[in-house]
TORKOL-4160 file (C-alpha; in steps of 0.2 Angstrom, whole numbers, padded with zeros to 4 digits, m for minus):
426
<pt num="1" X="m0043" Y="0146" Z="0001"/>
<pt num="2" X="m0027" Y="0155" Z="m0005"/>
<pt num="3" X="m0032" Y="0173" Z="m0011"/>
<pt num="4" X="m0014" Y="0179" Z="m0018"/>
<pt num="5" X="m0010" Y="0183" Z="m0035"/>
<pt num="6" X="0005" Y="0173" Z="m0033"/>
<pt num="7" X="0005" Y="0157" Z="m0045"/>
<pt num="8" X="m0007" Y="0143" Z="m0038"/>
<pt num="9" X="m0002" Y="0126" Z="m0037"/>
<pt num="10" X="m0014" Y="0111" Z="m0034"/>
<pt num="11" X="m0007" Y="0095" Z="m0026"/>
<pt num="12" X="m0019" Y="0080" Z="m0025"/>
<pt num="13" X="m0015" Y="0064" Z="m0015"/>
<pt num="14" X="m0004" Y="0065" Z="0002"/>
<pt num="15" X="0007" Y="0051" Z="m0001"/>
<pt num="16" X="0024" Y="0050" Z="m0005"/>
<pt num="17" X="0023" Y="0057" Z="m0022"/>
<pt num="18" X="0011" Y="0073" Z="m0019"/>
<pt num="19" X="0020" Y="0075" Z="m0002"/>
<pt num="20" X="0037" Y="0076" Z="m0009"/>
<pt num="21" X="0031" Y="0087" Z="m0022"/>
<pt num="22" X="0026" Y="0098" Z="m0010"/>
<pt num="23" X="0040" Y="0097" Z="0002"/>
<pt num="24" X="0053" Y="0101" Z="m0015"/>
<pt num="25" X="0040" Y="0117" Z="m0019"/>
<pt num="26" X="0047" Y="0125" Z="m0002"/>
<pt num="27" X="0050" Y="0143" Z="m0003"/>
<pt num="28" X="0045" Y="0145" Z="m0018"/>
<pt num="29" X="0035" Y="0159" Z="m0025"/>
<pt num="30" X="0020" Y="0150" Z="m0026"/>
<pt num="31" X="0002" Y="0144" Z="m0014"/>
<pt num="32" X="0002" Y="0127" Z="m0012"/>
<pt num="33" X="m0016" Y="0118" Z="m0009"/>
<pt num="34" X="m0012" Y="0099" Z="m0005"/>
<pt num="35" X="m0029" Y="0088" Z="m0005"/>
<pt num="36" X="m0031" Y="0074" Z="0004"/>
<pt num="37" X="m0047" Y="0063" Z="0007"/>
<pt num="38" X="m0037" Y="0057" Z="0023"/>
<pt num="39" X="m0030" Y="0067" Z="0035"/>
<pt num="40" X="m0014" Y="0059" Z="0036"/>
<pt num="41" X="0001" Y="0054" Z="0027"/>
<pt num="42" X="0003" Y="0035" Z="0028"/>
<pt num="43" X="0017" Y="0023" Z="0026"/>
<pt num="44" X="0011" Y="0013" Z="0016"/>
<pt num="45" X="0025" Y="0000" Z="0016"/>
<pt num="46" X="0021" Y="m0006" Z="0034"/>
<pt num="47" X="0005" Y="m0005" Z="0033"/>
<pt num="48" X="0005" Y="m0022" Z="0033"/>
<pt num="49" X="0011" Y="m0022" Z="0050"/>
<pt num="50" X="m0004" Y="m0015" Z="0056"/>
<pt num="51" X="m0015" Y="m0028" Z="0048"/>
<pt num="52" X="m0006" Y="m0041" Z="0058"/>
<pt num="53" X="m0004" Y="m0034" Z="0074"/>
<pt num="54" X="0013" Y="m0029" Z="0075"/>
<pt num="55" X="0010" Y="m0010" Z="0072"/>
<pt num="56" X="m0003" Y="0001" Z="0079"/>
<pt num="57" X="m0008" Y="0015" Z="0065"/>
<pt num="58" X="0001" Y="0029" Z="0074"/>
<pt num="59" X="0016" Y="0021" Z="0069"/>
<pt num="60" X="0016" Y="0022" Z="0053"/>
<pt num="61" X="0004" Y="0036" Z="0050"/>
<pt num="62" X="0006" Y="0055" Z="0054"/>
<pt num="63" X="m0004" Y="0069" Z="0051"/>
<pt num="64" X="m0002" Y="0081" Z="0035"/>
<pt num="65" X="m0005" Y="0097" Z="0043"/>
<pt num="66" X="0009" Y="0092" Z="0056"/>
<pt num="67" X="0020" Y="0088" Z="0044"/>
<pt num="68" X="0018" Y="0102" Z="0032"/>
<pt num="69" X="0014" Y="0114" Z="0048"/>
<pt num="70" X="0031" Y="0124" Z="0046"/>
<pt num="71" X="0030" Y="0129" Z="0028"/>
<pt num="72" X="0020" Y="0143" Z="0026"/>
<pt num="73" X="0016" Y="0143" Z="0006"/>
<pt num="74" X="0004" Y="0128" Z="0010"/>
<pt num="75" X="m0014" Y="0124" Z="0014"/>
<pt num="76" X="m0019" Y="0109" Z="0017"/>
<pt num="77" X="m0039" Y="0105" Z="0013"/>
<pt num="78" X="m0047" Y="0089" Z="0019"/>
<pt num="79" X="m0057" Y="0081" Z="0004"/>
<pt num="80" X="m0061" Y="0072" Z="m0011"/>
<pt num="81" X="m0058" Y="0074" Z="m0029"/>
<pt num="82" X="m0073" Y="0070" Z="m0040"/>
<pt num="83" X="m0064" Y="0080" Z="m0056"/>
<pt num="84" X="m0057" Y="0091" Z="m0066"/>
<pt num="85" X="m0059" Y="0104" Z="m0076"/>
<pt num="86" X="m0046" Y="0107" Z="m0090"/>
<pt num="87" X="m0054" Y="0122" Z="m0098"/>
<pt num="88" X="m0058" Y="0131" Z="m0085"/>
<pt num="89" X="m0042" Y="0126" Z="m0073"/>
<pt num="90" X="m0051" Y="0119" Z="m0060"/>
<pt num="91" X="m0050" Y="0106" Z="m0047"/>
<pt num="92" X="m0068" Y="0098" Z="m0043"/>
<pt num="93" X="m0071" Y="0092" Z="m0027"/>
<pt num="94" X="m0088" Y="0088" Z="m0018"/>
<pt num="95" X="m0086" Y="0102" Z="m0011"/>
<pt num="96" X="m0084" Y="0114" Z="m0022"/>
<pt num="97" X="m0071" Y="0122" Z="m0035"/>
<pt num="98" X="m0053" Y="0127" Z="m0033"/>
<pt num="99" X="m0042" Y="0135" Z="m0047"/>
<pt num="100" X="m0025" Y="0131" Z="m0050"/>
<pt num="101" X="m0010" Y="0137" Z="m0059"/>
<pt num="102" X="m0005" Y="0118" Z="m0061"/>
<pt num="103" X="m0009" Y="0104" Z="m0056"/>
<pt num="104" X="m0002" Y="0087" Z="m0049"/>
<pt num="105" X="m0013" Y="0073" Z="m0048"/>
<pt num="106" X="m0004" Y="0059" Z="m0035"/>
<pt num="107" X="m0021" Y="0051" Z="m0031"/>
<pt num="108" X="m0014" Y="0036" Z="m0029"/>
<pt num="109" X="m0022" Y="0019" Z="m0033"/>
<pt num="110" X="m0037" Y="0005" Z="m0027"/>
<pt num="111" X="m0038" Y="m0013" Z="m0028"/>
<pt num="112" X="m0043" Y="m0020" Z="m0045"/>
<pt num="113" X="m0053" Y="m0036" Z="m0043"/>
<pt num="114" X="m0050" Y="m0041" Z="m0062"/>
<pt num="115" X="m0069" Y="m0037" Z="m0066"/>
<pt num="116" X="m0077" Y="m0048" Z="m0051"/>
<pt num="117" X="m0078" Y="m0029" Z="m0037"/>
<pt num="118" X="m0095" Y="m0043" Z="m0030"/>
<pt num="119" X="m0077" Y="m0051" Z="m0021"/>
<pt num="120" X="m0072" Y="m0033" Z="m0012"/>
<pt num="121" X="m0082" Y="m0035" Z="0004"/>
<pt num="122" X="m0074" Y="m0055" Z="0006"/>
<pt num="123" X="m0058" Y="m0053" Z="m0001"/>
<pt num="124" X="m0054" Y="m0034" Z="0006"/>
<pt num="125" X="m0037" Y="m0026" Z="m0001"/>
<pt num="126" X="m0024" Y="m0016" Z="0009"/>
<pt num="127" X="m0022" Y="0002" Z="0005"/>
<pt num="128" X="m0026" Y="0014" Z="0020"/>
<pt num="129" X="m0027" Y="0013" Z="0037"/>
<pt num="130" X="m0047" Y="0008" Z="0039"/>
<pt num="131" X="m0040" Y="m0007" Z="0028"/>
<pt num="132" X="m0026" Y="m0010" Z="0038"/>
<pt num="133" X="m0039" Y="m0011" Z="0053"/>
<pt num="134" X="m0051" Y="m0020" Z="0046"/>
<pt num="135" X="m0042" Y="m0036" Z="0041"/>
<pt num="136" X="m0033" Y="m0034" Z="0059"/>
<pt num="137" X="m0050" Y="m0037" Z="0066"/>
<pt num="138" X="m0055" Y="m0052" Z="0055"/>
<pt num="139" X="m0039" Y="m0059" Z="0057"/>
<pt num="140" X="m0039" Y="m0059" Z="0076"/>
<pt num="141" X="m0057" Y="m0063" Z="0077"/>
<pt num="142" X="m0057" Y="m0077" Z="0066"/>
<pt num="143" X="m0044" Y="m0086" Z="0080"/>
<pt num="144" X="m0058" Y="m0080" Z="0093"/>
<pt num="145" X="m0073" Y="m0088" Z="0085"/>
<pt num="146" X="m0063" Y="m0104" Z="0082"/>
<pt num="147" X="m0060" Y="m0105" Z="0100"/>
<pt num="148" X="m0077" Y="m0102" Z="0104"/>
<pt num="149" X="m0086" Y="m0116" Z="0088"/>
<pt num="150" X="m0088" Y="m0136" Z="0094"/>
<pt num="151" X="m0089" Y="m0140" Z="0075"/>
<pt num="152" X="m0073" Y="m0146" Z="0069"/>
<pt num="153" X="m0079" Y="m0143" Z="0053"/>
<pt num="154" X="m0082" Y="m0124" Z="0058"/>
<pt num="155" X="m0065" Y="m0121" Z="0066"/>
<pt num="156" X="m0056" Y="m0128" Z="0052"/>
<pt num="157" X="m0064" Y="m0115" Z="0040"/>
<pt num="158" X="m0060" Y="m0102" Z="0053"/>
<pt num="159" X="m0043" Y="m0107" Z="0054"/>
<pt num="160" X="m0040" Y="m0105" Z="0037"/>
<pt num="161" X="m0033" Y="m0090" Z="0029"/>
<pt num="162" X="m0031" Y="m0089" Z="0010"/>
<pt num="163" X="m0021" Y="m0072" Z="0004"/>
<pt num="164" X="m0022" Y="m0067" Z="m0014"/>
<pt num="165" X="m0007" Y="m0062" Z="m0024"/>
<pt num="166" X="0013" Y="m0066" Z="m0019"/>
<pt num="167" X="0020" Y="m0049" Z="m0022"/>
<pt num="168" X="0028" Y="m0040" Z="m0009"/>
<pt num="169" X="0012" Y="m0036" Z="0000"/>
<pt num="170" X="0004" Y="m0052" Z="m0002"/>
<pt num="171" X="0023" Y="m0062" Z="0003"/>
<pt num="172" X="0021" Y="m0051" Z="0017"/>
<pt num="173" X="0003" Y="m0055" Z="0023"/>
<pt num="174" X="0006" Y="m0072" Z="0022"/>
<pt num="175" X="0024" Y="m0074" Z="0031"/>
<pt num="176" X="0017" Y="m0062" Z="0045"/>
<pt num="177" X="m0001" Y="m0071" Z="0048"/>
<pt num="178" X="0009" Y="m0089" Z="0051"/>
<pt num="179" X="0021" Y="m0080" Z="0064"/>
<pt num="180" X="0005" Y="m0071" Z="0071"/>
<pt num="181" X="m0002" Y="m0090" Z="0071"/>
<pt num="182" X="0015" Y="m0101" Z="0077"/>
<pt num="183" X="0022" Y="m0091" Z="0090"/>
<pt num="184" X="0014" Y="m0075" Z="0097"/>
<pt num="185" X="m0006" Y="m0084" Z="0099"/>
<pt num="186" X="0001" Y="m0099" Z="0102"/>
<pt num="187" X="m0001" Y="m0100" Z="0121"/>
<pt num="188" X="m0015" Y="m0086" Z="0123"/>
<pt num="189" X="m0030" Y="m0101" Z="0117"/>
<pt num="190" X="m0037" Y="m0116" Z="0128"/>
<pt num="191" X="m0048" Y="m0126" Z="0118"/>
<pt num="192" X="m0038" Y="m0122" Z="0101"/>
<pt num="193" X="m0022" Y="m0123" Z="0094"/>
<pt num="194" X="m0019" Y="m0108" Z="0084"/>
<pt num="195" X="m0003" Y="m0118" Z="0076"/>
<pt num="196" X="m0015" Y="m0126" Z="0068"/>
<pt num="197" X="m0020" Y="m0111" Z="0057"/>
<pt num="198" X="m0019" Y="m0116" Z="0039"/>
<pt num="199" X="m0011" Y="m0100" Z="0028"/>
<pt num="200" X="m0012" Y="m0103" Z="0008"/>
<pt num="201" X="m0002" Y="m0090" Z="m0004"/>
<pt num="202" X="m0011" Y="m0090" Z="m0020"/>
<pt num="203" X="m0002" Y="m0086" Z="m0036"/>
<pt num="204" X="m0009" Y="m0086" Z="m0054"/>
<pt num="205" X="0009" Y="m0085" Z="m0060"/>
<pt num="206" X="0022" Y="m0098" Z="m0059"/>
<pt num="207" X="0033" Y="m0092" Z="m0045"/>
<pt num="208" X="0030" Y="m0078" Z="m0028"/>
<pt num="209" X="0038" Y="m0061" Z="m0031"/>
<pt num="210" X="0039" Y="m0062" Z="m0050"/>
<pt num="211" X="0045" Y="m0047" Z="m0048"/>
<pt num="212" X="0063" Y="m0051" Z="m0041"/>
<pt num="213" X="0076" Y="m0062" Z="m0049"/>
<pt num="214" X="0071" Y="m0082" Z="m0049"/>
<pt num="215" X="0084" Y="m0085" Z="m0037"/>
<pt num="216" X="0078" Y="m0074" Z="m0025"/>
<pt num="217" X="0060" Y="m0078" Z="m0029"/>
<pt num="218" X="0064" Y="m0098" Z="m0027"/>
<pt num="219" X="0075" Y="m0091" Z="m0010"/>
<pt num="220" X="0056" Y="m0084" Z="m0006"/>
<pt num="221" X="0046" Y="m0098" Z="m0008"/>
<pt num="222" X="0060" Y="m0110" Z="0001"/>
<pt num="223" X="0055" Y="m0097" Z="0018"/>
<pt num="224" X="0038" Y="m0097" Z="0016"/>
<pt num="225" X="0039" Y="m0115" Z="0015"/>
<pt num="226" X="0047" Y="m0116" Z="0031"/>
<pt num="227" X="0035" Y="m0105" Z="0040"/>
<pt num="228" X="0021" Y="m0117" Z="0035"/>
<pt num="229" X="0014" Y="m0106" Z="0020"/>
<pt num="230" X="0007" Y="m0116" Z="0010"/>
<pt num="231" X="0008" Y="m0107" Z="m0009"/>
<pt num="232" X="m0001" Y="m0114" Z="m0024"/>
<pt num="233" X="0006" Y="m0108" Z="m0040"/>
<pt num="234" X="m0003" Y="m0106" Z="m0055"/>
<pt num="235" X="m0018" Y="m0105" Z="m0048"/>
<pt num="236" X="m0030" Y="m0091" Z="m0051"/>
<pt num="237" X="m0048" Y="m0088" Z="m0040"/>
<pt num="238" X="m0063" Y="m0091" Z="m0050"/>
<pt num="239" X="m0075" Y="m0089" Z="m0035"/>
<pt num="240" X="m0074" Y="m0079" Z="m0017"/>
<pt num="241" X="m0088" Y="m0078" Z="m0003"/>
<pt num="242" X="m0090" Y="m0075" Z="0012"/>
<pt num="243" X="m0088" Y="m0095" Z="0018"/>
<pt num="244" X="m0077" Y="m0100" Z="0005"/>
<pt num="245" X="m0063" Y="m0098" Z="m0011"/>
<pt num="246" X="m0064" Y="m0109" Z="m0025"/>
<pt num="247" X="m0045" Y="m0109" Z="m0032"/>
<pt num="248" X="m0041" Y="m0121" Z="m0047"/>
<pt num="249" X="m0056" Y="m0130" Z="m0046"/>
<pt num="250" X="m0055" Y="m0133" Z="m0027"/>
<pt num="251" X="m0066" Y="m0124" Z="m0014"/>
<pt num="252" X="m0058" Y="m0120" Z="0003"/>
<pt num="253" X="m0068" Y="m0116" Z="0015"/>
<pt num="254" X="m0062" Y="m0099" Z="0025"/>
<pt num="255" X="m0069" Y="m0083" Z="0035"/>
<pt num="256" X="m0054" Y="m0075" Z="0030"/>
<pt num="257" X="m0048" Y="m0071" Z="0013"/>
<pt num="258" X="m0034" Y="m0055" Z="0009"/>
<pt num="259" X="m0033" Y="m0048" Z="m0007"/>
<pt num="260" X="m0016" Y="m0042" Z="m0014"/>
<pt num="261" X="m0017" Y="m0050" Z="m0033"/>
<pt num="262" X="m0019" Y="m0032" Z="m0042"/>
<pt num="263" X="m0022" Y="m0013" Z="m0043"/>
<pt num="264" X="m0030" Y="m0001" Z="m0052"/>
<pt num="265" X="m0027" Y="0018" Z="m0053"/>
<pt num="266" X="m0036" Y="0032" Z="m0047"/>
<pt num="267" X="m0051" Y="0039" Z="m0059"/>
<pt num="268" X="m0039" Y="0053" Z="m0065"/>
<pt num="269" X="m0037" Y="0047" Z="m0084"/>
<pt num="270" X="m0055" Y="0047" Z="m0085"/>
<pt num="271" X="m0055" Y="0067" Z="m0077"/>
<pt num="272" X="m0042" Y="0072" Z="m0090"/>
<pt num="273" X="m0050" Y="0061" Z="m0103"/>
<pt num="274" X="m0033" Y="0055" Z="m0106"/>
<pt num="275" X="m0026" Y="0040" Z="m0113"/>
<pt num="276" X="m0024" Y="0025" Z="m0101"/>
<pt num="277" X="m0016" Y="0008" Z="m0101"/>
<pt num="278" X="m0023" Y="m0007" Z="m0095"/>
<pt num="279" X="m0023" Y="m0002" Z="m0075"/>
<pt num="280" X="m0033" Y="0015" Z="m0080"/>
<pt num="281" X="m0014" Y="0022" Z="m0079"/>
<pt num="282" X="m0012" Y="0041" Z="m0086"/>
<pt num="283" X="0000" Y="0039" Z="m0102"/>
<pt num="284" X="0012" Y="0054" Z="m0096"/>
<pt num="285" X="0024" Y="0065" Z="m0106"/>
<pt num="286" X="0042" Y="0062" Z="m0105"/>
<pt num="287" X="0042" Y="0078" Z="m0090"/>
<pt num="288" X="0026" Y="0068" Z="m0083"/>
<pt num="289" X="0013" Y="0080" Z="m0088"/>
<pt num="290" X="m0004" Y="0073" Z="m0095"/>
<pt num="291" X="m0002" Y="0074" Z="m0116"/>
<pt num="292" X="m0010" Y="0088" Z="m0120"/>
<pt num="293" X="m0009" Y="0100" Z="m0104"/>
<pt num="294" X="0005" Y="0107" Z="m0102"/>
<pt num="295" X="0000" Y="0113" Z="m0084"/>
<pt num="296" X="m0005" Y="0098" Z="m0077"/>
<pt num="297" X="0007" Y="0086" Z="m0069"/>
<pt num="298" X="0002" Y="0064" Z="m0065"/>
<pt num="299" X="0015" Y="0056" Z="m0053"/>
<pt num="300" X="0013" Y="0039" Z="m0044"/>
<pt num="301" X="0003" Y="0026" Z="m0047"/>
<pt num="302" X="m0009" Y="0038" Z="m0055"/>
<pt num="303" X="0004" Y="0037" Z="m0069"/>
<pt num="304" X="0012" Y="0027" Z="m0083"/>
<pt num="305" X="0029" Y="0032" Z="m0084"/>
<pt num="306" X="0043" Y="0024" Z="m0095"/>
<pt num="307" X="0060" Y="0022" Z="m0089"/>
<pt num="308" X="0076" Y="0023" Z="m0101"/>
<pt num="309" X="0076" Y="0005" Z="m0105"/>
<pt num="310" X="0057" Y="0007" Z="m0109"/>
<pt num="311" X="0048" Y="m0004" Z="m0094"/>
<pt num="312" X="0037" Y="0004" Z="m0085"/>
<pt num="313" X="0041" Y="0012" Z="m0070"/>
<pt num="314" X="0036" Y="0002" Z="m0054"/>
<pt num="315" X="0023" Y="0006" Z="m0042"/>
<pt num="316" X="0033" Y="0010" Z="m0026"/>
<pt num="317" X="0039" Y="0025" Z="m0014"/>
<pt num="318" X="0056" Y="0027" Z="m0022"/>
<pt num="319" X="0048" Y="0030" Z="m0038"/>
<pt num="320" X="0033" Y="0041" Z="m0032"/>
<pt num="321" X="0046" Y="0054" Z="m0022"/>
<pt num="322" X="0058" Y="0054" Z="m0038"/>
<pt num="323" X="0044" Y="0059" Z="m0048"/>
<pt num="324" X="0037" Y="0074" Z="m0033"/>
<pt num="325" X="0052" Y="0080" Z="m0033"/>
<pt num="326" X="0055" Y="0081" Z="m0052"/>
<pt num="327" X="0039" Y="0090" Z="m0054"/>
<pt num="328" X="0044" Y="0099" Z="m0041"/>
<pt num="329" X="0058" Y="0107" Z="m0049"/>
<pt num="330" X="0050" Y="0108" Z="m0066"/>
<pt num="331" X="0035" Y="0121" Z="m0059"/>
<pt num="332" X="0048" Y="0132" Z="m0049"/>
<pt num="333" X="0061" Y="0133" Z="m0065"/>
<pt num="334" X="0042" Y="0138" Z="m0076"/>
<pt num="335" X="0038" Y="0150" Z="m0060"/>
<pt num="336" X="0056" Y="0159" Z="m0061"/>
<pt num="337" X="0057" Y="0160" Z="m0079"/>
<pt num="338" X="0074" Y="0146" Z="m0078"/>
<pt num="339" X="0077" Y="0132" Z="m0092"/>
<pt num="340" X="0066" Y="0117" Z="m0085"/>
<pt num="341" X="0076" Y="0099" Z="m0081"/>
<pt num="342" X="0079" Y="0088" Z="m0095"/>
<pt num="343" X="0065" Y="0074" Z="m0097"/>
<pt num="344" X="0060" Y="0064" Z="m0080"/>
<pt num="345" X="0074" Y="0049" Z="m0075"/>
<pt num="346" X="0071" Y="0037" Z="m0064"/>
<pt num="347" X="0085" Y="0029" Z="m0055"/>
<pt num="348" X="0081" Y="0012" Z="m0050"/>
<pt num="349" X="0086" Y="0010" Z="m0030"/>
<pt num="350" X="0079" Y="m0006" Z="m0030"/>
<pt num="351" X="0066" Y="m0019" Z="m0024"/>
<pt num="352" X="0065" Y="m0027" Z="m0004"/>
<pt num="353" X="0053" Y="m0038" Z="0002"/>
<pt num="354" X="0050" Y="m0046" Z="0020"/>
<pt num="355" X="0045" Y="m0066" Z="0023"/>
<pt num="356" X="0043" Y="m0066" Z="0041"/>
<pt num="357" X="0052" Y="m0059" Z="0059"/>
<pt num="358" X="0071" Y="m0064" Z="0049"/>
<pt num="359" X="0070" Y="m0066" Z="0031"/>
<pt num="360" X="0070" Y="m0055" Z="0018"/>
<pt num="361" X="0077" Y="m0052" Z="0000"/>
<pt num="362" X="0085" Y="m0037" Z="m0007"/>
<pt num="363" X="0087" Y="m0032" Z="m0026"/>
<pt num="364" X="0099" Y="m0017" Z="m0029"/>
<pt num="365" X="0108" Y="m0014" Z="m0045"/>
<pt num="366" X="0124" Y="m0019" Z="m0038"/>
<pt num="367" X="0119" Y="m0032" Z="m0024"/>
<pt num="368" X="0108" Y="m0046" Z="m0021"/>
<pt num="369" X="0105" Y="m0052" Z="m0004"/>
<pt num="370" X="0094" Y="m0064" Z="0004"/>
<pt num="371" X="0090" Y="m0071" Z="0023"/>
<pt num="372" X="0094" Y="m0065" Z="0042"/>
<pt num="373" X="0106" Y="m0052" Z="0036"/>
<pt num="374" X="0093" Y="m0044" Z="0022"/>
<pt num="375" X="0080" Y="m0042" Z="0035"/>
<pt num="376" X="0090" Y="m0033" Z="0047"/>
<pt num="377" X="0098" Y="m0019" Z="0030"/>
<pt num="378" X="0077" Y="m0021" Z="0025"/>
<pt num="379" X="0072" Y="m0012" Z="0043"/>
<pt num="380" X="0085" Y="m0001" Z="0043"/>
<pt num="381" X="0080" Y="0004" Z="0028"/>
<pt num="382" X="0062" Y="0008" Z="0032"/>
<pt num="383" X="0065" Y="0016" Z="0048"/>
<pt num="384" X="0076" Y="0027" Z="0041"/>
<pt num="385" X="0064" Y="0035" Z="0027"/>
<pt num="386" X="0049" Y="0034" Z="0040"/>
<pt num="387" X="0043" Y="0054" Z="0039"/>
<pt num="388" X="0037" Y="0056" Z="0057"/>
<pt num="389" X="0048" Y="0067" Z="0071"/>
<pt num="390" X="0049" Y="0053" Z="0083"/>
<pt num="391" X="0040" Y="0036" Z="0076"/>
<pt num="392" X="0058" Y="0029" Z="0070"/>
<pt num="393" X="0065" Y="0029" Z="0087"/>
<pt num="394" X="0046" Y="0020" Z="0091"/>
<pt num="395" X="0045" Y="0010" Z="0079"/>
<pt num="396" X="0063" Y="0003" Z="0080"/>
<pt num="397" X="0060" Y="0001" Z="0099"/>
<pt num="398" X="0045" Y="m0008" Z="0095"/>
<pt num="399" X="0051" Y="m0021" Z="0082"/>
<pt num="400" X="0064" Y="m0025" Z="0092"/>
<pt num="401" X="0053" Y="m0031" Z="0109"/>
<pt num="402" X="0044" Y="m0040" Z="0094"/>
<pt num="403" X="0060" Y="m0050" Z="0088"/>
<pt num="404" X="0065" Y="m0054" Z="0105"/>
<pt num="405" X="0050" Y="m0060" Z="0113"/>
<pt num="406" X="0039" Y="m0062" Z="0098"/>
<pt num="407" X="0027" Y="m0052" Z="0106"/>
<pt num="408" X="0012" Y="m0042" Z="0095"/>
<pt num="409" X="0007" Y="m0025" Z="0108"/>
<pt num="410" X="m0006" Y="m0020" Z="0094"/>
<pt num="411" X="m0019" Y="m0036" Z="0096"/>
<pt num="412" X="m0033" Y="m0025" Z="0099"/>
<pt num="413" X="m0050" Y="m0030" Z="0090"/>
<pt num="414" X="m0058" Y="m0014" Z="0085"/>
<pt num="415" X="m0073" Y="m0007" Z="0076"/>
<pt num="416" X="m0088" Y="m0021" Z="0076"/>
<pt num="417" X="m0082" Y="m0037" Z="0082"/>
<pt num="418" X="m0099" Y="m0043" Z="0089"/>
<pt num="419" X="m0098" Y="m0060" Z="0089"/>
<pt num="420" X="m0109" Y="m0072" Z="0077"/>
<pt num="421" X="m0120" Y="m0083" Z="0086"/>
<pt num="422" X="m0127" Y="m0102" Z="0079"/>
<pt num="423" X="m0142" Y="m0090" Z="0076"/>
<pt num="424" X="m0132" Y="m0078" Z="0065"/>
<pt num="425" X="m0126" Y="m0091" Z="0052"/>
<pt num="426" X="m0144" Y="m0101" Z="0051"/>
């Protein structure tokens, strides 16, 4: 740990918010400790590509130590934070305590099952590399098991894929699974027709991509229809187990349910004993500090931040980056005895979502696009913001090859992938 007398800044979480706060403190007269329970920074907007065998994990994640190796005032700690002692100004991990002068909590979010946590083993969400590779294994094994069974009902169950939640992640997952089944795997099997797979996208609300304009939402649903995705609107999941999911009173046999319906913030509000919203996000002050703790800042998915219109700032990467930069400027100004910046102001850079390999929707403050051009702009934007040094070129090459050939080169089944026998199910 750092033992100098310089100001100690502890940053929890190496996502977009935490990493950009760290980078913007380069050269400041502070010692930074960056803590994360993973040793990598994840480009989460492309995580669904890993889950659907489009990209390898190394295309969307990079070692934290490698990213900050040239920043001499940073020490990286692999660990999990379990609490904060605001009186002693110490962060508590499972191994030790660490003192701070300034604390930045960018600890992210987890899946929210709305009181049905027992569904999680049967309906995994997508937040980490481990989640993505587990989902990839689940999807590919469903096809493998369908190839091996002689029972038509069991085969139909295995080829039913249900995605819960029609926000960007759900739409992207459903569209890509449809293309995987209809195109990529179509010639791989001998006893099944992968194109017969049924992909169902479930949304409790009245339309897909509810955060986008109604016109773009309508386009997205039409694009999903063209891919063969069944969209079920106005329906909520009422039961979920290893063999089926119940939607609006109808039971659908399936072995693959993917959860993209909601998130809950990390326990930061509990650690700080701070007021939070329904999703557990800390209700921060105008300078993103926790109420009553001017030395503690909360950003990203962990914070409930309001924009100038009084609306909640969305939990997306550009917002987290802006908050990380802002907090770094506040800390630097205080350390240098200068006037700190005015209250945080969110700059809306727009929203993007893709539907398959050639359709996307883009909603910018000055422009709305849909279709193939939007897909290419979506790809350029994501490649531009990749953190790694060589990865943008690698990812761009992989995407171009997939676009031309419909190939998905990351179709590896890793981890526990033992094929069930009939005895296993009896």
